Legacy VTK file of the C-alpha trace (Angstrom):
# vtk DataFile Version 3.0
C-alpha trace
ASCII
DATASET POLYDATA
POINTS 171 float
-10.497 24.768 -4.360
-12.839 27.556 -5.425
-12.112 29.521 -2.250
-8.378 29.152 -2.858
-8.847 30.410 -6.443
-7.619 27.084 -7.796
-10.761 25.579 -9.318
-9.397 25.936 -12.815
-8.589 23.440 -15.545
-4.984 24.635 -15.879
-4.050 24.277 -12.198
-1.464 21.629 -13.081
0.306 24.150 -15.344
0.663 26.822 -12.638
4.081 27.406 -11.154
4.858 26.427 -7.573
4.163 29.886 -6.132
0.712 30.035 -7.768
-0.087 26.525 -6.454
1.151 27.266 -2.941
-2.399 27.809 -1.601
-2.982 24.065 -2.135
-0.927 23.517 1.011
-3.668 25.308 2.952
-6.533 23.208 1.557
-6.752 20.872 4.614
-7.281 23.951 6.818
-9.904 25.527 4.608
-12.908 23.465 5.698
-16.338 24.493 4.458
-18.269 21.366 5.499
-17.226 18.168 7.181
-17.892 15.335 9.610
-15.502 13.642 12.015
-15.206 10.102 13.360
-17.504 10.966 16.299
-20.393 11.925 14.019
-19.966 15.659 14.614
-20.786 17.613 11.455
-20.187 21.268 10.692
-21.282 23.451 7.813
-20.272 27.033 7.081
-22.756 29.282 5.312
-22.307 32.827 4.094
-24.650 35.387 5.681
-25.389 38.982 4.708
-23.944 40.525 7.844
-21.973 39.558 10.876
-19.820 41.252 13.470
-17.388 39.134 15.421
-16.656 39.984 19.055
-13.865 42.444 19.755
-10.408 40.930 19.653
-9.254 39.559 23.013
-5.455 39.766 23.231
-5.459 36.729 25.550
-6.944 34.444 22.878
-5.248 33.145 19.732
-6.508 34.380 16.358
-8.000 31.912 13.912
-9.602 32.195 10.483
-13.099 30.690 10.367
-12.308 27.733 8.061
-9.368 26.751 10.249
-11.612 26.868 13.311
-13.912 24.406 11.533
-10.889 22.106 11.057
-9.949 22.429 14.762
-13.539 21.671 15.782
-13.621 18.539 13.615
-10.240 17.451 14.981
-11.078 17.926 18.673
-14.833 18.142 19.413
-17.192 15.211 19.831
-20.429 17.074 20.648
-22.111 20.317 19.666
-21.520 21.631 23.192
-17.767 21.079 22.869
-17.795 22.685 19.419
-19.665 25.774 20.632
-17.169 26.201 23.478
-14.364 26.419 20.922
-15.920 29.573 19.457
-15.262 31.224 22.815
-11.630 30.067 22.877
-10.436 32.003 19.810
-10.609 35.379 18.109
-12.366 34.480 14.873
-11.317 36.240 11.712
-13.427 36.439 8.529
-11.021 37.293 5.699
-13.540 37.040 2.843
-17.139 37.110 3.931
-19.352 36.841 7.001
-20.205 33.273 7.969
-22.481 31.413 10.339
-22.054 27.798 11.351
-24.440 24.896 11.732
-23.211 22.077 13.924
-24.860 18.725 14.636
-23.685 15.695 16.569
-24.339 11.970 16.606
-26.919 12.348 19.385
-29.039 14.548 17.110
-28.293 17.846 18.854
-27.792 20.761 16.477
-26.950 24.418 16.974
-26.455 27.435 14.742
-23.627 29.780 15.760
-23.776 33.377 14.563
-21.968 36.627 15.318
-24.391 39.464 15.906
-23.745 42.779 17.610
-20.221 41.725 18.482
-21.450 38.672 20.402
-21.538 34.956 19.765
-25.178 33.941 19.436
-26.212 30.294 19.563
-29.609 29.112 18.351
-30.451 25.729 19.832
-32.561 23.096 18.145
-36.047 23.259 19.652
-37.904 20.549 17.754
-37.200 17.436 15.773
-35.191 19.358 13.173
-33.232 22.552 12.690
-32.702 24.333 9.403
-30.048 26.793 8.308
-29.847 28.813 5.085
-27.817 31.900 4.239
-29.955 34.158 6.455
-29.378 34.978 10.101
-31.670 32.986 12.410
-30.878 34.379 15.877
-34.026 35.557 17.647
-36.344 34.794 14.731
-39.331 32.478 14.779
-39.909 29.842 12.103
-42.724 32.046 10.768
-40.374 35.037 10.435
-37.773 32.862 8.714
-40.410 31.398 6.372
-41.429 34.938 5.366
-37.890 36.264 4.921
-36.313 33.366 3.029
-37.994 31.270 0.313
-35.362 28.521 0.735
-36.080 28.341 4.465
-39.824 28.137 3.735
-39.314 25.215 1.334
-36.913 23.437 3.705
-39.122 23.855 6.761
-42.142 22.610 4.845
-40.249 19.509 3.691
-38.793 18.860 7.161
-42.215 19.187 8.802
-43.810 16.923 6.222
-41.066 14.326 6.602
-41.159 14.254 10.411
-44.935 13.846 10.346
-44.818 10.967 7.872
-41.890 8.958 9.269
-42.303 7.240 12.640
-39.494 7.953 15.066
-37.450 4.937 16.111
-36.149 4.210 19.582
-32.604 3.852 18.290
-30.670 5.394 15.447
-28.272 2.430 15.337
-27.943 0.568 12.079
-28.422 -3.194 12.305
LINES 1 172
171 0 1 2 3 4 5 6 7 8 9 10 11 12 13 14 15 16 17 18 19 20 21 22 23 24 25 26 27 28 29 30 31 32 33 34 35 36 37 38 39 40 41 42 43 44 45 46 47 48 49 50 51 52 53 54 55 56 57 58 59 60 61 62 63 64 65 66 67 68 69 70 71 72 73 74 75 76 77 78 79 80 81 82 83 84 85 86 87 88 89 90 91 92 93 94 95 96 97 98 99 100 101 102 103 104 105 106 107 108 109 110 111 112 113 114 115 116 117 118 119 120 121 122 123 124 125 126 127 128 129 130 131 132 133 134 135 136 137 138 139 140 141 142 143 144 145 146 147 148 149 150 151 152 153 154 155 156 157 158 159 160 161 162 163 164 165 166 167 168 169 170
């Protein structure tokens, strides 16, 4: 509700016109997971430049694209393809996306230099903060972002201390 300017204690007292943005709340996804175990998270980044508008593709605001991805994709590969199917519009701020699926595959999708850039998971974990990751090493990210440094340290420590299981199924 914050992004719709409705995170206020008097929202119930607002007239219909002022509450109208509530109708858009289901299409203003910031984070979510679907029934297939596909999760998506949207994070603000300092800069981004979406590809030039293609008149043959429909336009879509980024939170609505997240809703479409959760409604129709089952894997990170399917989700990433959807970024190529639409002209993405950022009405408020630049965003990058982290997507992970039930199989454990994760990807970070960013818009750099007018192109869609996808950073694939290369190890046992992948981490995303509010800094661009495309083309950067873990060392570069550790140096540029204190939150990344803390997260990568914790993820490394955890993966070294917890034995990997053959199956992720819950008994």
